C-alpha positions in Angstrom: -0.3 30.2 22.0 0.9 31.8 18.8 -1.1 31.8 15.6 1.4 29.6 13.9 1.1 27.0 16.7 -2.7 27.2 16.5 -2.5 26.8 12.7 -0.2 23.8 13.1 -2.5 22.2 15.7 -5.5 22.7 13.5 -3.6 21.2 10.5 -2.7 18.1 12.6 -6.2 17.7 13.9 -7.6 17.9 10.4 -5.1 15.2 9.2 -6.5 13.0 12.0 -10.1 13.2 10.9 -10.1 10.7 8.0 -8.3 7.8 9.8 -10.3 8.5 13.0 -13.7 8.4 11.2 -12.6 5.3 9.3 -11.5 3.5 12.5 -14.5 4.8 14.4 -16.8 3.0 12.0 -14.5 -0.1 11.8 -14.2 -0.4 15.5 -17.9 -0.4 15.8 -18.0 -3.3 13.4 -15.3 -5.1 15.5 -17.3 -4.4 18.7 -20.4 -5.8 17.1 -18.5 -9.0 16.0 -16.9 -9.3 19.4 -20.3 -8.9 21.1 -21.9 -11.6 18.9 -18.9 -13.9 19.5 -19.0 -13.5 23.3 -22.8 -13.2 23.8 -23.8 -15.1 26.9 -20.4 -15.1 28.6 -20.9 -11.9 30.6 -18.5 -9.6 28.7 -19.9 -6.1 28.3 -19.7 -4.6 24.8 -17.6 -1.6 24.2 -19.3 1.7 24.5 -19.3 4.4 21.8 -17.1 6.5 24.1 -14.5 3.7 24.4 -14.6 3.2 20.6 -14.1 6.9 20.0 -11.1 7.0 22.3 -9.6 3.9 20.5 -10.3 5.5 17.1 -8.6 8.7 18.2 -5.6 6.7 19.3 -5.5 4.8 16.1 -5.9 8.0 14.1 -2.9 9.5 15.9 -1.0 6.3 15.6 -1.4 6.4 11.8 -0.1 10.0 11.8 2.8 9.0 14.0 3.6 6.0 11.8 3.5 8.2 8.8 6.4 10.2 10.4 8.6 7.2 10.4 11.4 7.5 7.8 10.8 3.9 6.6 7.0 4.2 6.1 7.3 4.8 2.3 10.0 2.2 1.9 9.0 1.2 -1.6 8.2 4.4 -3.5 9.5 3.1 -6.9 8.0 -0.3 -6.7 4.5 -1.6 -7.4 1.8 -0.2 -5.2 1.3 -3.6 -3.6 4.7 -3.3 -1.8 3.8 -0.1 0.0 0.3 -1.5 0.8 1.7 -4.6 2.4 4.5 -2.7 4.2 2.1 -0.1 5.6 -0.5 -2.6 6.5 2.0 -4.6 8.6 3.2 -1.4 10.4 -0.4 -0.1 11.0 -1.5 -3.6 12.0 1.3 -4.0 14.5 0.3 -0.6 16.0 -3.4 -1.6 16.1 -2.5 -4.9 17.7 -0.4 -3.2 20.3 -3.3 -0.8 21.1 -5.8 -3.7 21.2 -3.5 -5.5 23.7 -2.9 -2.4 25.7 -6.7 -1.8 25.9 -7.2 -5.4 27.2 -4.3 -5.2 29.7 -5.6 -1.8 31.0 -9.0 -3.4 31.7 -7.3 -6.3 33.5 -4.9 -4.0 35.4 -7.8 -1.8 36.7 -8.4 -4.4 39.3 -5.1 -3.3 41.0 -3.0 -6.4 40.6 -0.2 -4.7 38.6 0.9 -5.3 35.0 2.5 -8.7 35.4 -0.5 -10.2 37.3 -2.9 -8.5 34.8 -1.0 -9.9 31.9 -1.0 -13.4 33.4 -4.7 -13.2 34.1 -5.4 -11.9 30.6 -3.5 -14.8 29.0 -5.3 -17.3 31.2 -8.8 -15.8 30.4 -8.3 -15.2 26.7 -10.4 -17.3 24.3 -7.9 -17.8 21.6 -10.3 -18.4 18.7 -12.1 -15.1 19.6 -8.8 -13.3 19.9 -7.6 -14.5 16.5 -11.0 -13.8 15.0 -10.8 -10.2 16.1 -7.2 -9.9 15.0 -8.2 -11.1 11.5 -11.0 -8.6 11.3 -8.5 -5.8 12.4 -6.0 -6.9 9.8 -8.6 -6.8 7.0 -9.9 -3.4 8.2 -6.3 -2.0 8.3 -5.6 -3.5 4.9 -8.7 -1.8 3.4 -7.7 1.5 5.0 -4.2 1.3 3.5 -5.6 0.3 0.1 -8.0 3.3 0.0 -5.3 5.6 1.3 -2.7 4.5 -1.2 -5.1 4.7 -4.1 -5.9 8.3 -3.0 -2.2 9.1 -2.8 -1.5 7.7 -6.3 -4.7 8.7 -8.1 -5.5 11.9 -6.2 -8.3 12.3 -3.8 -10.6 14.0 -6.3 -10.1 11.2 -8.9 -10.8 8.5 -6.3 -13.9 10.3 -5.2 -15.1 10.5 -8.8 -14.4 6.8 -9.3 -16.6 5.9 -6.4 -19.3 8.6 -6.3 -19.7 10.2 -9.8 -21.8 8.8 -12.5 -19.8 6.9 -15.1 -19.7 8.5 -18.5 -20.7 6.0 -21.1 -19.1 6.2 -24.5 
């Protein structure tokens, strides 16, 4: 592998770190909420390894979504427009990944995709599903808000706002 390819790979991996860490923590919260909601029904909680894989997928999904030409659809409008737009795109990707994870678990039993989908739809507890979807939406919204503030204000300024001592006049 050439040094430019290694440099590009390293650059892409470093771009993945912030969203992956954010989603790693957030997915642990979702796993805890899901475990509490399904306690006593025999569902095993997600392991840290499963959560790490999902966080890596979400981190890469964010980078891939950022490559879409329409991702910054509202550059000249109020920040809320980009936040809402990006939240919807990232949420759609996160929901798709959440569904794919569940369908994969159901399909492991060797019944095929259609049968796994049918079984999944028959077994889903809709209030739990929508509860998790709401938590995912709020987490994605928070991620986008923080990220857009960092983009507009600059990462250093955002860091100072949250972690530096305020200077009193």
